[in-house]
C-alpha positions as CSV (number, residue, x, y, z in Angstrom):
1,X,70.4,44.0,-96.3
2,X,73.6,43.6,-98.3
3,X,75.9,40.9,-97.0
4,X,78.8,42.9,-95.5
5,X,80.4,40.0,-93.6
6,X,84.2,39.9,-93.9
7,X,84.5,43.6,-94.8
8,X,86.9,45.4,-92.6
9,X,85.3,47.9,-90.2
10,X,87.8,50.5,-91.3
11,X,86.5,50.3,-94.9
12,X,82.9,50.2,-93.6
13,X,83.5,53.4,-91.6
14,X,85.0,55.1,-94.7
15,X,82.7,53.8,-97.5
16,X,79.5,54.1,-95.4
17,X,80.2,57.4,-93.7
18,X,77.3,59.0,-95.5
19,X,74.8,56.2,-94.9
20,X,72.5,56.7,-92.0
21,X,72.2,54.1,-89.3
22,X,68.8,53.1,-90.7
23,X,68.5,53.4,-94.4
24,X,67.0,51.7,-97.5
25,X,69.7,49.0,-97.1
26,X,67.8,47.8,-94.0
27,X,64.5,47.5,-95.8
28,X,65.0,46.6,-99.5
29,X,67.1,44.1,-101.4
30,X,67.7,43.1,-105.0
31,X,66.2,45.2,-107.8
32,X,64.1,47.4,-105.5
33,X,67.2,48.4,-103.6
34,X,69.1,48.9,-106.8
35,X,66.4,51.1,-108.2
36,X,66.4,53.4,-105.2
37,X,70.2,53.7,-105.2
38,X,70.1,54.5,-108.9
39,X,67.9,57.4,-108.0
40,X,70.3,58.4,-105.2
41,X,67.7,57.5,-102.5
42,X,69.4,56.3,-99.3
43,X,67.3,58.0,-96.6
44,X,64.1,56.1,-95.8
45,X,62.3,59.4,-95.6
46,X,63.0,59.9,-99.3
47,X,61.4,56.7,-100.5
48,X,58.4,57.8,-102.7
49,X,54.9,57.1,-101.3
50,X,53.9,55.3,-104.5
51,X,57.0,53.1,-104.6
52,X,56.3,49.4,-105.2
53,X,56.6,47.9,-101.7
54,X,55.4,44.8,-99.9
55,X,53.0,45.4,-96.9
56,X,55.8,44.9,-94.4
57,X,58.1,47.2,-96.3
58,X,55.4,49.9,-96.4
59,X,54.9,49.6,-92.7
60,X,58.6,50.1,-92.2
61,X,58.8,53.1,-94.4
62,X,55.6,54.8,-93.3
63,X,56.3,54.3,-89.6
64,X,59.8,55.7,-90.0
65,X,58.5,58.7,-91.8
66,X,55.6,59.6,-89.5
67,X,57.3,58.4,-86.3
68,X,54.1,56.5,-85.3
69,X,53.5,53.0,-84.0
70,X,51.7,50.7,-86.4
71,X,49.0,48.5,-84.8
72,X,47.0,45.7,-86.4
73,X,44.5,45.0,-83.7
74,X,42.8,42.2,-85.5
75,X,46.0,40.2,-85.9
76,X,47.2,40.9,-82.4
77,X,43.9,39.7,-81.0
78,X,44.2,36.6,-83.1
79,X,47.6,35.9,-81.7
80,X,46.6,36.5,-78.1
81,X,43.6,34.1,-78.5
82,X,46.1,31.3,-79.2
83,X,47.4,31.5,-75.6
84,X,46.2,29.1,-72.9
85,X,46.8,29.9,-69.3
86,X,48.8,29.2,-67.2
87,X,51.6,30.7,-69.3
88,X,55.1,29.4,-69.0
89,X,57.6,32.1,-70.2
90,X,60.7,30.1,-71.1
91,X,64.3,30.9,-72.2
92,X,67.5,28.8,-72.5
93,X,71.2,29.5,-72.4
94,X,73.6,27.1,-74.1
95,X,77.3,26.4,-74.8
96,X,78.4,25.0,-78.1
97,X,82.1,23.9,-77.7
98,X,84.0,22.9,-80.8
99,X,85.5,19.9,-78.9
100,X,82.7,18.0,-77.1
101,X,83.0,18.2,-73.3
102,X,80.5,15.4,-72.5
103,X,79.6,11.9,-73.7
104,X,76.8,11.7,-76.2
105,X,77.4,15.1,-77.7
106,X,79.0,16.3,-80.9
107,X,81.2,19.3,-82.0
108,X,79.4,22.6,-81.8
109,X,76.2,21.0,-80.4
110,X,74.1,23.4,-78.4
111,X,74.3,22.1,-74.8
112,X,71.7,23.8,-72.5
113,X,73.0,24.7,-69.0
114,X,70.4,27.2,-67.8
115,X,66.8,28.1,-68.1
116,X,64.5,30.8,-66.7
117,X,60.8,30.2,-66.3
118,X,58.2,32.8,-65.3
119,X,54.8,31.3,-64.6
120,X,51.6,33.3,-64.8
121,X,48.4,31.5,-63.9
122,X,46.0,34.1,-65.2
123,X,46.1,37.2,-67.4
124,X,47.6,40.0,-65.4
125,X,48.2,37.6,-62.5
126,X,51.3,37.4,-60.2
127,X,54.4,35.8,-61.5
128,X,56.3,32.8,-60.1
129,X,60.0,32.7,-61.1
130,X,61.9,29.4,-61.4
131,X,65.4,29.3,-62.5
132,X,67.9,26.5,-63.2
133,X,71.6,26.9,-63.6
134,X,73.9,23.9,-63.5
135,X,76.9,24.7,-61.3
136,X,78.1,21.1,-60.6
137,X,80.8,19.2,-62.5
138,X,79.7,17.1,-65.4
139,X,77.0,17.2,-68.1
140,X,74.3,19.7,-67.3
141,X,71.6,18.1,-69.5
142,X,70.3,15.4,-67.2
143,X,69.5,17.8,-64.3
144,X,68.4,20.4,-66.8
145,X,65.8,18.0,-68.2
146,X,64.5,16.9,-64.9
147,X,64.0,20.5,-63.7
148,X,62.5,21.6,-67.0
149,X,59.9,18.8,-67.2
150,X,59.0,19.1,-63.5
151,X,58.4,22.9,-63.7
152,X,56.7,23.2,-67.1
153,X,53.6,21.4,-66.0
154,X,51.3,19.5,-68.4
155,X,48.9,22.2,-69.6
156,X,49.2,25.9,-70.7
157,X,51.2,27.7,-73.4
158,X,55.0,27.7,-73.2
159,X,55.9,31.2,-74.4
160,X,59.3,31.6,-76.1
161,X,60.9,34.3,-78.2
162,X,62.1,32.8,-81.5
163,X,60.7,29.3,-81.1
164,X,63.2,27.7,-83.5
165,X,65.9,27.8,-80.9
166,X,64.2,26.2,-77.9
167,X,62.3,23.7,-79.9
168,X,65.5,22.6,-81.7
169,X,67.3,22.2,-78.4
170,X,64.4,20.1,-77.1
171,X,64.5,17.9,-80.2
172,X,68.2,17.3,-79.8
173,X,67.8,16.5,-76.1
174,X,65.1,14.0,-77.1
175,X,67.6,12.2,-79.4
176,X,70.4,12.2,-76.8
177,X,68.1,11.3,-73.9
178,X,65.2,9.3,-75.5
179,X,63.6,8.6,-72.1
180,X,62.5,12.2,-72.1
181,X,61.5,12.4,-75.7
182,X,57.7,12.3,-75.2
183,X,57.8,15.0,-72.5
184,X,60.0,17.2,-74.6
185,X,57.7,16.8,-77.6
186,X,54.7,17.8,-75.5
187,X,56.5,21.0,-74.4
188,X,57.3,21.8,-78.0
189,X,53.7,21.2,-78.9
190,X,52.6,23.8,-76.4
191,X,55.1,26.5,-77.5
192,X,53.8,29.9,-78.7
193,X,56.4,32.1,-80.4
194,X,56.2,35.7,-79.1
195,X,58.3,36.9,-82.0
196,X,55.5,36.4,-84.4
197,X,53.5,39.6,-83.8
198,X,56.7,41.7,-83.9
199,X,58.3,40.0,-86.9
200,X,55.0,40.1,-88.8
201,X,54.6,43.7,-87.8
202,X,51.2,43.3,-86.1
203,X,52.8,45.8,-83.7
204,X,55.7,47.9,-85.0
205,X,57.6,50.8,-83.5
206,X,59.9,52.9,-85.7
207,X,62.6,52.5,-83.0
208,X,62.8,48.8,-83.9
209,X,64.6,49.8,-87.1
210,X,63.2,46.8,-88.9
211,X,64.4,44.3,-86.4
212,X,62.2,41.9,-84.4
213,X,65.1,40.7,-82.2
214,X,64.3,40.9,-78.5
215,X,67.1,43.4,-78.0
216,X,65.5,45.7,-80.6
217,X,61.8,45.3,-79.6
218,X,62.2,45.6,-75.8
219,X,63.8,49.1,-75.7
220,X,61.4,50.3,-78.4
221,X,58.3,49.7,-76.2
222,X,59.6,49.5,-72.6
223,X,61.9,52.0,-70.9
224,X,62.1,50.5,-67.4
225,X,63.5,47.1,-68.2
226,X,66.8,47.0,-70.0
227,X,69.9,44.9,-70.6
228,X,72.2,48.0,-70.5
229,X,72.9,47.7,-66.8
230,X,73.6,44.0,-66.8
231,X,77.1,42.5,-66.8
232,X,75.9,40.1,-69.5
233,X,74.0,41.6,-72.4
234,X,73.8,38.8,-75.0
235,X,73.8,35.0,-75.3
236,X,77.3,34.7,-76.7
237,X,78.7,36.4,-73.6
238,X,76.6,34.2,-71.4
239,X,78.0,31.1,-73.1
240,X,81.6,32.3,-72.9
241,X,81.3,33.1,-69.2
242,X,79.8,29.8,-68.4
243,X,82.6,28.0,-70.2
244,X,85.1,30.0,-68.1
245,X,83.3,28.8,-65.0
246,X,83.3,25.1,-65.8
247,X,86.9,25.1,-67.1
248,X,88.3,26.5,-63.9
249,X,89.5,29.8,-65.4
250,X,87.7,31.8,-62.7
251,X,88.3,31.9,-58.9
252,X,85.6,30.7,-56.6
253,X,84.7,34.3,-55.9
254,X,84.6,35.2,-59.5
255,X,82.6,32.1,-60.3
256,X,80.0,33.0,-57.7
257,X,79.5,36.4,-59.2
258,X,79.4,35.0,-62.7
259,X,76.6,32.7,-61.7
260,X,74.6,35.6,-60.3
261,X,75.1,37.6,-63.5
262,X,74.0,34.6,-65.6
263,X,70.8,34.3,-63.5
264,X,70.1,38.0,-63.9
265,X,70.6,37.9,-67.7
266,X,68.4,34.8,-68.3
267,X,65.8,36.1,-66.0
268,X,65.6,39.4,-67.8
269,X,64.9,37.5,-71.1
270,X,61.8,35.8,-69.7
271,X,60.6,39.0,-67.8
272,X,61.0,40.8,-71.1
273,X,58.6,38.2,-72.6
274,X,56.1,38.9,-69.9
275,X,56.3,42.7,-70.4
276,X,56.0,42.4,-74.2
277,X,52.8,40.4,-73.9
278,X,51.4,43.1,-71.7
279,X,52.2,45.6,-74.4
280,X,50.3,43.5,-76.9
281,X,47.3,43.4,-74.6
282,X,47.4,47.2,-74.2
283,X,47.6,47.7,-77.9
284,X,44.2,46.2,-78.4
285,X,42.4,47.7,-75.4
C-alpha cells in the first residue's frame, strides 16, 4: 500500500473520497498498482481475472469478488501438526519509555509488565488461565521472569501471535538478566506463530481486508469474542494506561479499575488465540 504517513487527514479525506475502504491500493504495489490505476481500476471487483498476480494477491482478489472463505486444508493440517500439547497461549504487554525508568534498561526499550497465559493440556480440553500484572513499585521484569518461567512448563508449544515480538522481548530479557537466558531461549525454541496460517492465507476471509493482524482476523471469523466492549482495545493504550498507573497520575480507585481493564485486554488476546486455533481445526474437518 502506498506510504501515506505524514499526510494530513483533511487532505486524505478530500483526495481519497472516491477510493473505497478496501481497494487495489491494499493489494498491489509498484508497477502492478500503477498499471491498474492507468486503466482507472480502483475497485477490487474490477481487477481482470487474467491479471498477472501472485498467489496471495489472487486469493485476496477472488475472495473479495465471490465473498467466500479460502481454505488450504493441506497447509492448515501441516501447521496444526507442528503443535505439541500441552499448549501455552501467551501474550505480553510492554511499556517503552523514552527516558529509562529502571536500571539496566535503555531509551525506548520494551519493558514487559504483564502477560496472559492460557494453558490447554489436550486438543479441545479445558483451559487454565494464568495472568501476571506487576502492580508494585520498581522494575517489573524480575517478577515477570519468575512467573513466566514457572508457568510455561518445560514441554509443549508456546503459541503466540506474531512471534517476532515475544521472542525479541525474551532475547532482550536474556541479555539484561543472563541468569534466565537459558530458560528464555528454551521458551523461544518452543514458540509457534499463530499468525502464519492467516498471513500466508492458508485460511482467508474476505472480511480480513488483506490484513493478518489479530484485530482483523478475530472479527472476521468469530462474532462472540470482541475488543469492542473493552476499555482498552490496543497495545498502545495498554502501555499508556500502565504508565499512568506507575507514575501516580491516577487515584487508587482509578488505578484499581485500570489494572482490571489491563487484565481483561491481555486475557482477550490469548483467548483469541485459543479460538482461532479452534477455527483452524474446524476448517480441516
